[in-house]
C-alpha positions in Angstrom: 119.0 95.3 247.6 116.9 94.4 244.6 118.0 95.8 241.3 115.7 98.4 239.6 115.4 99.2 236.0 112.9 101.2 233.8 112.2 103.6 231.1 111.8 107.3 231.9 110.5 109.3 229.0 111.0 113.0 228.7 108.4 115.1 226.8 107.5 118.8 226.6 107.3 121.8 224.4 110.3 123.2 222.5 112.9 125.3 224.4 112.0 124.2 227.9 115.4 122.4 228.5 114.6 118.7 227.9 117.9 118.0 226.3 119.8 119.9 228.9 118.0 117.8 231.5 118.9 114.5 230.0 122.5 115.4 229.5 122.7 116.6 233.1 121.1 113.4 234.4 123.3 111.0 232.4 126.5 113.1 232.6 127.0 112.9 228.8 126.2 115.2 226.0 123.9 112.9 224.1 121.3 115.4 222.9 122.4 118.6 221.1 121.4 121.8 222.7 120.6 125.2 221.1 118.1 127.9 221.8 116.1 127.1 218.7 113.0 125.0 218.4 113.1 121.6 216.7 116.6 121.0 217.8 115.8 117.4 218.8 114.3 115.5 215.9 114.7 111.9 217.0 114.0 109.9 220.2 117.4 109.5 221.9 118.1 107.1 224.8 120.5 108.0 227.5 121.3 105.2 230.0 122.3 105.9 233.6 123.9 102.8 235.2 124.7 102.2 238.9 125.2 98.9 240.7 121.6 98.7 241.9 119.7 100.5 239.2 119.5 101.3 235.5 117.5 104.3 234.3 116.8 104.5 230.5 116.0 108.1 229.8 114.3 109.0 226.5 114.6 112.5 225.1 111.9 113.2 222.5 111.3 116.1 220.0 109.6 119.2 221.3 105.8 119.1 220.9 104.6 121.1 217.9 101.9 121.3 215.3 103.1 119.4 212.2 103.7 121.4 209.0 105.6 118.7 207.1 105.8 114.9 207.1 109.0 115.4 209.0 107.1 116.9 211.9 104.5 114.2 211.8 107.3 111.6 212.2 108.8 113.6 215.0 105.4 113.7 216.8 105.2 109.9 216.5 108.2 109.7 218.7 106.4 111.8 221.3 103.2 109.6 221.0 105.3 106.4 221.6 106.9 108.0 224.6 103.5 108.5 226.3 102.6 104.8 226.2 105.9 102.8 226.7 107.2 104.5 229.9 107.6 103.4 233.5 107.7 107.1 234.4 106.8 110.2 232.3 108.7 113.5 232.9 106.8 116.4 231.5 109.2 119.3 231.3 107.9 122.9 231.3 109.7 126.1 232.5 108.9 129.3 234.3 108.4 131.2 231.0 105.8 128.8 229.6 102.1 129.5 230.1 100.7 126.4 231.8 98.2 124.4 229.8 99.1 125.3 226.2 99.0 121.7 225.0 95.5 120.6 226.0 95.6 117.3 224.0 98.8 116.2 225.7 97.5 117.2 229.1 94.4 115.2 228.5 96.5 112.1 227.7 98.6 112.7 230.8 95.6 112.9 233.0 94.3 109.6 231.7 97.5 107.6 231.9 98.2 105.1 234.6 101.9 105.8 234.3 103.4 108.0 237.1 103.9 111.6 235.8 106.3 114.1 237.3 106.0 117.7 236.0 109.4 119.4 236.1 109.2 123.2 236.2 112.6 124.1 234.8 114.7 127.3 234.9 113.6 128.3 238.4 116.8 130.3 238.7 115.2 132.8 236.3 112.2 133.7 238.5 111.3 134.5 242.1 109.6 132.4 244.8 106.2 134.2 244.5 105.9 133.6 240.8 107.1 130.0 241.2 104.4 129.3 243.8 101.8 130.5 241.3 103.2 128.4 238.5 103.2 125.2 240.7 99.6 125.8 241.8 98.6 126.2 238.1 100.2 122.9 237.2 98.6 121.2 240.2 95.2 122.1 238.9 95.9 121.0 235.4 97.5 117.7 236.4 96.2 116.8 239.8 97.5 113.3 239.8 101.1 114.4 238.9 103.9 115.3 241.2 105.3 118.8 240.6 109.0 119.4 241.1 110.8 122.7 240.5 114.3 122.3 239.0 117.2 124.2 237.3 118.7 121.6 234.9 121.6 123.7 233.8 122.6 124.2 237.5 121.6 120.6 238.4 119.4 122.0 241.1 117.0 119.3 242.6 118.2 116.7 240.1 119.5 114.5 243.0 116.0 114.7 244.5 114.5 113.7 241.1 116.8 110.7 240.8 115.8 109.5 244.3 112.1 109.8 243.3 112.7 107.9 240.0 114.5 105.1 241.7 111.7 104.7 244.3 109.1 104.5 241.5 110.9 102.1 239.1 110.1 98.4 239.2 112.4 95.7 240.3 114.0 94.3 237.1 117.3 93.2 235.6 119.0 95.8 233.4 117.5 96.2 229.9 120.9 97.1 228.4 124.5 96.1 229.1 125.9 98.1 232.0 128.6 99.6 229.8 126.1 101.1 227.3 125.3 104.8 227.4 122.8 105.0 224.5 121.1 103.1 221.8 122.4 105.3 219.0 125.5 104.5 216.8 128.5 106.7 216.6 127.5 107.9 213.1 124.3 109.4 214.6 126.1 111.5 217.1 128.5 112.8 214.5 125.6 113.9 212.4 124.0 115.6 215.4 127.2 117.4 216.2 127.3 118.8 212.6 123.6 119.7 212.7 124.1 121.5 216.0 126.7 123.8 214.3 124.3 124.5 211.5 121.6 125.5 214.0 124.1 127.8 215.8 125.7 129.4 212.7 122.8 129.9 210.3 119.6 131.9 210.8 115.9 131.9 210.0 114.5 128.9 208.2 117.7 127.4 206.8 118.7 125.1 209.7 115.3 123.5 209.6 115.7 122.7 205.9 118.9 120.7 206.4 119.6 117.1 207.3 123.0 115.5 207.9 124.0 112.0 206.8 127.4 110.5 207.7 128.5 108.6 204.7 131.8 107.2 205.9 133.1 106.6 209.5 136.5 104.9 209.5 138.2 104.5 212.8 141.7 103.4 213.7 143.8 103.6 216.8 144.5 107.4 216.6 142.1 109.0 214.2 138.6 108.8 212.8 138.0 109.7 209.2 134.5 111.0 208.5 132.7 112.1 205.4 129.3 113.7 205.8 126.7 115.2 203.5 124.5 118.1 204.4 121.2 117.9 202.5 119.3 121.0 201.8 115.8 121.4 200.3 116.5 124.0 197.6 119.4 125.0 195.3 119.5 128.5 196.8 120.2 127.1 200.2 123.3 125.2 199.0 125.1 128.5 198.3 124.2 129.8 201.7 125.5 126.7 203.5 128.8 126.8 201.6 129.2 130.6 201.8 131.6 133.0 200.1 134.7 131.0 199.0 133.5 128.1 201.2 134.0 130.0 204.4 130.6 129.2 206.0 131.0 125.5 205.5 134.6 125.7 206.7 133.3 127.3 210.0 130.8 124.4 210.4 133.5 121.9 209.8 136.0 123.4 212.3 133.4 123.7 215.0 132.1 120.1 214.4 135.6 118.6 214.3 136.5 120.3 217.6 133.4 119.0 219.4 133.7 115.5 217.8 137.3 115.2 219.1 136.1 115.9 222.6 133.1 113.5 222.2 135.1 110.6 220.7 138.4 111.2 222.4 140.4 111.0 219.1 141.7 113.1 216.3 139.0 113.7 213.6 139.5 114.2 209.9 136.2 115.6 208.6 135.0 116.2 205.0 131.7 118.0 204.4 129.7 118.1 201.2 126.4 119.8 200.4 123.7 118.2 198.3 120.3 119.5 197.2 117.6 116.9 198.0 114.5 118.7 196.9 111.7 119.2 199.5 113.1 116.2 201.6 110.9 117.2 204.6 107.8 116.0 202.7 109.4 113.1 200.9 108.5 109.8 202.5 111.3 107.9 200.9 113.9 110.3 202.0 112.5 110.6 205.5 112.9 106.8 205.8 116.4 107.1 204.5 117.2 109.7 207.1 115.8 107.5 209.9 112.4 109.0 210.4 110.6 105.7 209.7 108.8 105.1 213.0 105.5 103.3 212.3 
């Protein structure tokens, strides 16, 4: 049997379960998951390898209207995902009103790339409502295939994989068969910390923070990590640290626990907090943080 390989790019609005989907498809927690919008800020590759195929999934930030240069950079990742794919997965869910992103739908209707619309979270609705939702998406994207799924329960994901393999071109693998992603270990450590900030703090604060891993030293039994949490204003620094440092300690404990599971080693984690004024609109700092997609 000929080997198949290709890029499957995942796009959609915030909170529809894109990251849950990629993690379920690859079998690894590569994208952080919270109930808050803007959880995914970068384009993250997850690579699924079998003897006769390699699927390179690409999880992109949720589609939003930019308010900062940070958002503009995030939307560039989405734009790139629309043009460099072998298959596009447009993820929606049963709670989303079909057709809310007219500009994206217009691009999907014009593309020559196969598009599959995944209606996620079908375990949260009934058959009658689901039929109505599928009919609405069929009218909006008549050239696309519509597939109802429940990513968190892995419902219909086996069918999705079969469809993807049938569509992908014959090709040698793009990546080594032992690779799971294109991101370095430091990136995932920073994402683990940022996930805890999203979970433990409220309102605008998590969106004003960025995490940079300054040191990542690994030996046979332990990984020693130093990371800096950047905030946009001085007042936010005190909130992150908390009374007697208890809030920051909670982030550190949660992140260390998840990191030990992710890396399979003991973790020594030091966290620091730094004010980097208005970094979300600072082009130099955005490039330093990795948002430098042209």
